[in-house]
C-alpha positions as CSV (number, residue, x, y, z in Angstrom):
1,M,18.7,0.4,26.1
2,A,15.4,-1.1,27.3
3,A,15.1,1.6,30.0
4,I,15.6,4.3,27.3
5,L,12.9,2.8,25.1
6,E,10.5,2.6,28.1
7,E,11.2,6.3,29.0
8,L,10.7,7.3,25.4
9,E,7.4,5.4,25.2
10,N,6.2,7.0,28.4
11,Q,7.0,10.4,27.0
12,A,5.4,9.7,23.7
13,L,2.2,8.6,25.4
14,Q,2.0,12.1,27.0
15,L,1.7,13.6,23.5
16,T,-1.6,14.4,21.9
17,P,-2.8,12.0,19.2
18,Q,-1.8,14.4,16.5
19,E,1.7,14.8,18.0
20,R,2.1,11.0,18.2
21,G,1.0,10.7,14.6
22,E,3.7,13.2,13.6
23,L,6.3,11.3,15.7
24,I,5.3,8.1,14.0
25,H,5.5,9.7,10.6
26,R,9.0,11.0,11.4
27,L,10.2,7.6,12.7
28,I,8.9,5.8,9.6
29,I,10.6,8.3,7.3
30,S,13.9,7.8,9.3
31,L,13.6,4.0,8.5
32,E,12.3,4.1,5.0
33,G,13.6,7.4,3.6
34,T,11.5,10.2,2.1
35,P,8.8,9.0,-0.3
36,E,9.7,9.4,-4.0
37,D,6.4,11.0,-4.8
38,T,3.8,13.3,-3.2
39,P,0.8,11.8,-1.5
40,E,-1.3,13.1,-4.3
41,A,0.9,11.3,-6.9
42,I,0.8,8.1,-4.9
43,A,-3.0,8.3,-4.6
44,Q,-3.3,8.9,-8.4
45,A,-1.0,5.9,-9.1
46,W,-3.3,3.7,-6.9
47,D,-6.4,5.0,-8.7
48,E,-4.9,4.1,-12.0
49,E,-3.9,0.6,-10.8
50,I,-7.4,0.0,-9.4
51,A,-8.9,1.1,-12.7
52,R,-6.5,-1.2,-14.6
53,R,-7.4,-4.2,-12.4
54,V,-11.2,-3.5,-12.7
55,A,-10.8,-3.3,-16.5
56,D,-8.9,-6.6,-16.5
57,M,-11.7,-8.2,-14.5
58,D,-14.4,-6.8,-16.8
59,A,-12.5,-8.1,-19.8
60,G,-12.1,-11.6,-18.4
61,R,-8.3,-11.3,-18.3
62,T,-8.1,-12.4,-14.6
63,Q,-8.9,-15.6,-12.8
64,W,-11.4,-15.2,-10.0
65,I,-10.8,-17.2,-6.9
66,P,-13.5,-17.5,-4.2
67,A,-12.5,-15.8,-1.0
68,D,-12.7,-19.1,1.0
69,E,-10.3,-20.7,-1.4
70,A,-7.9,-17.7,-1.4
71,M,-7.9,-17.7,2.5
72,S,-7.2,-21.4,2.5
73,R,-4.3,-21.0,0.2
74,I,-2.9,-18.2,2.3
75,R,-3.3,-20.2,5.5
76,A,-1.5,-23.1,3.9
77,R,1.4,-21.0,2.8
78,I,1.7,-19.4,6.3
79,G,1.6,-22.9,7.9
80,A,4.3,-24.1,5.5
81,A,6.5,-21.1,6.2
82,K,6.1,-21.6,9.9
83,T,7.0,-25.3,9.6
84,A,10.0,-24.5,7.5
85,H,11.1,-21.8,9.9
86,A,10.8,-24.1,12.9
87,D,13.1,-26.7,11.3
């Protein structure tokens, strides 16, 4: 199997960047399935979510956490998960 993967990789690297992008897209679709919405609908949903979050921030409905503190919390969670996984 490893030899086949290596051969496929070598062949894929011979493709143009656009062709590689198309191949990547097809492989992802084969793993995840076809998206439920169009790219435009997905972009619209993200725009709406961003607007909702900004409105929540402006209205004071969210708790602001300084970036340094947020990163510290994330690093602590990752460290805890690594420790738990190692046991």
